[in-house]
N, CA, C and O atoms as CSV, one atom per row, in Angstrom:
chain,resi,resn,atom,element,x,y,z
A,1,MET,N,N,57.243,236.170,55.263
A,1,MET,CA,C,58.310,235.334,54.120
A,1,MET,C,C,57.517,234.199,53.721
A,1,MET,O,O,57.040,233.350,54.473
A,2,ASP,N,N,57.440,234.251,52.712
A,2,ASP,CA,C,56.421,232.848,51.686
A,2,ASP,C,C,57.104,231.801,52.270
A,2,ASP,O,O,58.224,232.107,52.680
A,3,SER,N,N,56.704,230.463,52.456
A,3,SER,CA,C,57.388,229.180,53.220
A,3,SER,C,C,57.816,228.564,51.607
A,3,SER,O,O,58.466,227.518,51.623
A,4,ASN,N,N,57.507,229.118,50.332
A,4,ASN,CA,C,58.162,228.055,49.350
A,4,ASN,C,C,59.370,229.013,49.242
A,4,ASN,O,O,59.791,228.890,48.092
A,5,LEU,N,N,60.076,229.860,49.880
A,5,LEU,CA,C,61.192,231.070,49.576
A,5,LEU,C,C,62.129,230.137,50.650
A,5,LEU,O,O,61.656,229.490,51.584
A,6,ARG,N,N,63.705,230.230,50.259
A,6,ARG,CA,C,64.826,229.491,51.134
A,6,ARG,C,C,65.857,230.138,50.671
A,6,ARG,O,O,66.021,230.500,49.506
A,7,VAL,N,N,66.743,230.335,51.795
A,7,VAL,CA,C,67.913,231.121,51.410
A,7,VAL,C,C,68.816,229.920,51.283
A,7,VAL,O,O,68.678,228.980,52.065
A,8,VAL,N,N,69.568,229.908,50.507
A,8,VAL,CA,C,70.985,229.084,50.330
A,8,VAL,C,C,72.339,229.906,49.999
A,8,VAL,O,O,72.396,230.981,49.403
A,9,PHE,N,N,73.498,229.096,50.563
A,9,PHE,CA,C,74.205,230.113,50.659
A,9,PHE,C,C,75.105,230.075,49.674
A,9,PHE,O,O,75.808,231.058,49.438
A,10,SER,N,N,75.214,228.744,48.856
A,10,SER,CA,C,76.109,228.480,47.759
A,10,SER,C,C,75.303,227.871,46.602
A,10,SER,O,O,74.085,227.719,46.700
A,11,HIS,N,N,75.813,227.616,45.791
A,11,HIS,CA,C,75.092,227.227,44.454
A,11,HIS,C,C,75.044,225.579,44.629
A,11,HIS,O,O,74.009,225.066,44.205
A,12,ASP,N,N,76.033,224.683,45.202
A,12,ASP,CA,C,76.052,223.394,45.850
A,12,ASP,C,C,74.766,223.260,46.862
A,12,ASP,O,O,74.340,222.117,47.029
A,13,GLU,N,N,74.165,224.252,47.494
A,13,GLU,CA,C,73.172,223.952,48.102
A,13,GLU,C,C,72.290,224.203,47.837
A,13,GLU,O,O,71.396,223.585,48.415
A,14,ALA,N,N,71.934,225.071,46.986
A,14,ALA,CA,C,70.796,225.210,45.667
A,14,ALA,C,C,70.211,224.274,44.936
A,14,ALA,O,O,69.008,224.151,44.703
A,15,LYS,N,N,71.680,223.181,44.345
A,15,LYS,CA,C,71.252,222.496,43.523
A,15,LYS,C,C,71.022,220.735,44.013
A,15,LYS,O,O,70.724,219.754,43.332
A,16,ALA,N,N,71.350,220.907,45.678
A,16,ALA,CA,C,70.836,219.762,46.248
A,16,ALA,C,C,69.344,220.218,46.556
A,16,ALA,O,O,68.509,219.412,46.144
A,17,LEU,N,N,68.944,221.103,47.060
A,17,LEU,CA,C,67.949,221.829,47.279
A,17,LEU,C,C,66.554,221.492,46.309
A,17,LEU,O,O,65.379,221.303,46.622
A,18,ASP,N,N,67.122,221.507,45.251
A,18,ASP,CA,C,66.326,221.362,43.872
A,18,ASP,C,C,66.113,219.740,43.508
A,18,ASP,O,O,65.096,219.129,43.181
A,19,ARG,N,N,67.437,219.317,43.693
A,19,ARG,CA,C,67.668,217.730,43.399
A,19,ARG,C,C,66.415,216.924,44.661
A,19,ARG,O,O,65.657,215.999,44.367
A,20,ALA,N,N,66.494,217.485,45.815
A,20,ALA,CA,C,65.581,216.874,46.708
A,20,ALA,C,C,64.287,216.786,46.334
A,20,ALA,O,O,63.613,215.757,46.399
A,21,GLU,N,N,63.727,218.407,45.734
A,21,GLU,CA,C,62.487,218.624,45.441
A,21,GLU,C,C,61.946,217.660,44.157
A,21,GLU,O,O,60.833,217.145,44.047
A,22,VAL,N,N,62.685,217.611,43.554
A,22,VAL,CA,C,62.423,217.075,41.995
A,22,VAL,C,C,62.322,215.087,42.825
A,22,VAL,O,O,61.253,214.497,42.669
A,23,SER,N,N,62.785,214.794,43.132
A,23,SER,CA,C,62.974,213.099,43.777
A,23,SER,C,C,61.642,213.305,44.548
A,23,SER,O,O,60.828,212.447,44.206
A,24,ARG,N,N,61.325,213.868,45.158
A,24,ARG,CA,C,59.657,214.262,45.827
A,24,ARG,C,C,58.592,213.833,44.947
A,24,ARG,O,O,57.732,213.043,45.337
A,25,LEU,N,N,58.613,214.421,43.525
A,25,LEU,CA,C,57.762,214.307,42.571
A,25,LEU,C,C,57.368,212.777,41.944
A,25,LEU,O,O,58.235,211.904,41.915
A,26,THR,N,N,56.507,212.616,41.632
A,26,THR,CA,C,55.876,211.745,41.003
A,26,THR,C,C,56.441,211.459,39.811
A,26,THR,O,O,56.902,212.460,39.261
A,27,ARG,N,N,56.606,210.163,39.048
A,27,ARG,CA,C,56.427,210.537,37.425
A,27,ARG,C,C,55.700,211.045,36.918
A,27,ARG,O,O,56.132,211.594,35.905
A,28,GLU,N,N,54.352,211.220,37.163
A,28,GLU,CA,C,53.182,212.069,36.806
A,28,GLU,C,C,53.372,213.257,36.557
A,28,GLU,O,O,53.362,213.930,35.526
A,29,GLN,N,N,53.672,213.592,38.356
A,29,GLN,CA,C,54.411,214.940,37.932
A,29,GLN,C,C,55.407,215.501,37.370
A,29,GLN,O,O,55.460,216.538,36.708
A,30,ARG,N,N,56.322,214.650,37.711
A,30,ARG,CA,C,57.408,215.667,36.565
A,30,ARG,C,C,56.654,215.023,34.845
A,30,ARG,O,O,56.661,215.895,33.977
A,31,LEU,N,N,56.313,214.217,34.589
A,31,LEU,CA,C,55.447,214.765,33.259
A,31,LEU,C,C,54.444,216.016,33.063
A,31,LEU,O,O,54.610,216.716,32.064
A,32,GLN,N,N,53.809,216.208,33.620
A,32,GLN,CA,C,52.951,216.968,33.991
A,32,GLN,C,C,54.008,218.577,33.646
A,32,GLN,O,O,54.083,219.206,32.590
A,33,ILE,N,N,54.705,218.855,34.993
A,33,ILE,CA,C,55.497,220.019,34.603
A,33,ILE,C,C,56.383,220.119,33.112
A,33,ILE,O,O,56.453,221.178,32.489
A,34,GLY,N,N,57.127,218.684,32.592
A,34,GLY,CA,C,57.082,218.902,31.822
A,34,GLY,C,C,56.311,219.341,30.383
A,34,GLY,O,O,56.995,219.722,29.434
A,35,ALA,N,N,54.954,219.267,30.294
A,35,ALA,CA,C,54.421,219.200,29.742
A,35,ALA,C,C,53.978,220.590,29.431
A,35,ALA,O,O,53.934,221.015,28.276
A,36,GLU,N,N,53.559,221.489,30.776
A,36,GLU,CA,C,53.403,222.462,31.099
A,36,GLU,C,C,54.719,223.596,30.773
A,36,GLU,O,O,54.502,224.803,30.666
A,37,LEU,N,N,55.684,223.170,30.678
A,37,LEU,CA,C,57.061,224.279,29.943
A,37,LEU,C,C,57.221,224.158,29.096
A,37,LEU,O,O,57.770,225.029,28.421
A,38,HIS,N,N,56.704,222.597,28.439
A,38,HIS,CA,C,56.794,222.763,26.367
A,38,HIS,C,C,55.514,223.865,26.337
A,38,HIS,O,O,55.766,224.898,25.716
A,39,ALA,N,N,54.552,223.792,26.765
A,39,ALA,CA,C,53.079,224.535,26.217
A,39,ALA,C,C,53.724,226.128,26.572
A,39,ALA,O,O,53.103,227.113,26.172
A,40,PHE,N,N,54.813,226.261,27.233
A,40,PHE,CA,C,54.707,227.842,27.832
A,40,PHE,C,C,55.835,228.333,27.277
A,40,PHE,O,O,55.927,229.534,27.532
A,41,TRP,N,N,56.888,227.857,26.517
A,41,TRP,CA,C,57.896,227.692,25.230
A,41,TRP,C,C,56.959,228.034,24.007
A,41,TRP,O,O,57.183,229.017,23.300
A,42,VAL,N,N,55.944,227.215,23.798
A,42,VAL,CA,C,55.523,227.089,22.620
A,42,VAL,C,C,54.739,228.288,22.197
A,42,VAL,O,O,54.948,228.893,21.146
A,43,ARG,N,N,53.501,228.704,23.386
A,43,ARG,CA,C,53.263,230.389,23.586
A,43,ARG,C,C,53.670,231.163,23.342
A,43,ARG,O,O,53.239,231.772,22.363
A,44,ASN,N,N,54.767,231.647,24.073
A,44,ASN,CA,C,55.352,232.557,24.279
A,44,ASN,C,C,57.229,232.502,23.878
A,44,ASN,O,O,58.016,233.059,24.644
A,45,TYR,N,N,57.641,231.891,22.824
A,45,TYR,CA,C,58.572,231.816,22.403
A,45,TYR,C,C,59.211,231.196,21.281
A,45,TYR,O,O,60.155,231.640,20.627
A,46,TYR,N,N,58.560,230.064,21.125
A,46,TYR,CA,C,59.312,229.328,20.195
A,46,TYR,C,C,57.756,228.874,19.077
A,46,TYR,O,O,57.066,227.906,19.399
A,47,ARG,N,N,57.564,229.340,18.384
A,47,ARG,CA,C,56.483,228.872,17.828
A,47,ARG,C,C,56.286,227.687,16.762
A,47,ARG,O,O,55.316,226.954,16.567
A,48,ASP,N,N,57.660,227.757,16.080
A,48,ASP,CA,C,57.698,226.484,15.524
A,48,ASP,C,C,58.662,225.524,16.389
A,48,ASP,O,O,59.867,225.439,16.623
A,49,ALA,N,N,57.363,224.781,16.771
A,49,ALA,CA,C,58.201,223.793,18.036
A,49,ALA,C,C,58.400,222.321,17.612
A,49,ALA,O,O,58.294,221.442,18.467
A,50,ARG,N,N,58.720,221.977,16.172
A,50,ARG,CA,C,59.225,220.592,15.924
A,50,ARG,C,C,59.812,220.033,16.616
A,50,ARG,O,O,59.419,218.898,16.885
A,51,GLY,N,N,61.102,220.570,17.282
A,51,GLY,CA,C,61.955,219.672,18.305
A,51,GLY,C,C,61.338,219.868,19.865
A,51,GLY,O,O,61.914,219.152,20.684
A,52,LEU,N,N,60.484,220.543,20.300
A,52,LEU,CA,C,59.756,220.591,21.849
A,52,LEU,C,C,58.654,219.181,21.277
A,52,LEU,O,O,58.519,218.198,22.006
A,53,ASP,N,N,58.108,219.253,20.233
A,53,ASP,CA,C,57.157,218.412,19.998
A,53,ASP,C,C,57.696,216.985,19.962
A,53,ASP,O,O,56.799,216.260,20.393
A,54,ARG,N,N,58.721,216.303,19.651
A,54,ARG,CA,C,59.550,215.398,19.568
A,54,ARG,C,C,59.143,214.784,21.117
A,54,ARG,O,O,58.336,213.924,21.469
A,55,THR,N,N,59.962,215.527,21.756
A,55,THR,CA,C,59.657,215.787,23.433
A,55,THR,C,C,58.557,215.236,23.835
A,55,THR,O,O,58.470,214.245,24.560
A,56,VAL,N,N,57.594,215.931,23.324
A,56,VAL,CA,C,56.248,214.904,24.218
A,56,VAL,C,C,55.790,213.832,23.155
A,56,VAL,O,O,54.733,213.333,23.543
A,57,ARG,N,N,56.089,213.449,22.291
A,57,ARG,CA,C,56.018,212.480,21.224
A,57,ARG,C,C,56.760,211.462,21.982
A,57,ARG,O,O,56.106,210.452,22.244
A,58,VAL,N,N,57.872,211.494,22.357
A,58,VAL,CA,C,58.858,210.447,23.140
A,58,VAL,C,C,58.130,210.192,24.109
A,58,VAL,O,O,57.776,209.039,24.354
A,59,VAL,N,N,57.727,211.375,24.939
A,59,VAL,CA,C,56.921,211.005,26.768
A,59,VAL,C,C,55.735,209.927,26.357
A,59,VAL,O,O,55.411,208.814,26.772
A,60,GLN,N,N,55.283,210.763,25.398
A,60,GLN,CA,C,53.942,209.712,25.211
A,60,GLN,C,C,54.207,208.085,24.657
A,60,GLN,O,O,53.668,207.020,24.956
A,61,ARG,N,N,54.956,208.333,24.011
A,61,ARG,CA,C,55.290,206.945,23.666
A,61,ARG,C,C,55.662,205.803,24.935
A,61,ARG,O,O,55.341,204.667,25.284
A,62,SER,N,N,56.119,206.377,25.150
A,62,SER,CA,C,56.814,205.608,26.772
A,62,SER,C,C,55.855,205.288,27.779
A,62,SER,O,O,56.154,204.474,28.653
A,63,GLU,N,N,54.810,205.802,27.756
A,63,GLU,CA,C,53.102,205.792,28.707
A,63,GLU,C,C,52.653,204.499,28.103
A,63,GLU,O,O,51.815,203.865,28.745
A,64,ARG,N,N,53.025,204.073,27.114
A,64,ARG,CA,C,51.884,202.936,26.707
A,64,ARG,C,C,52.111,201.942,27.025
A,64,ARG,O,O,51.332,201.022,26.776
């Protein structure tokens, strides 16, 4: 079995595991994941991504 897979028995347990995983990430890692998700959505689902682009501008502005 893949070491990245976990069996959970409730939605609350899954949510707690997700939050714990996100809390271990650095700010830069979270921003990188967000940028990758943005690029994925633009490429595959939402070609007119003006609303999504605003999110990237906000992130870029806060890094200054």
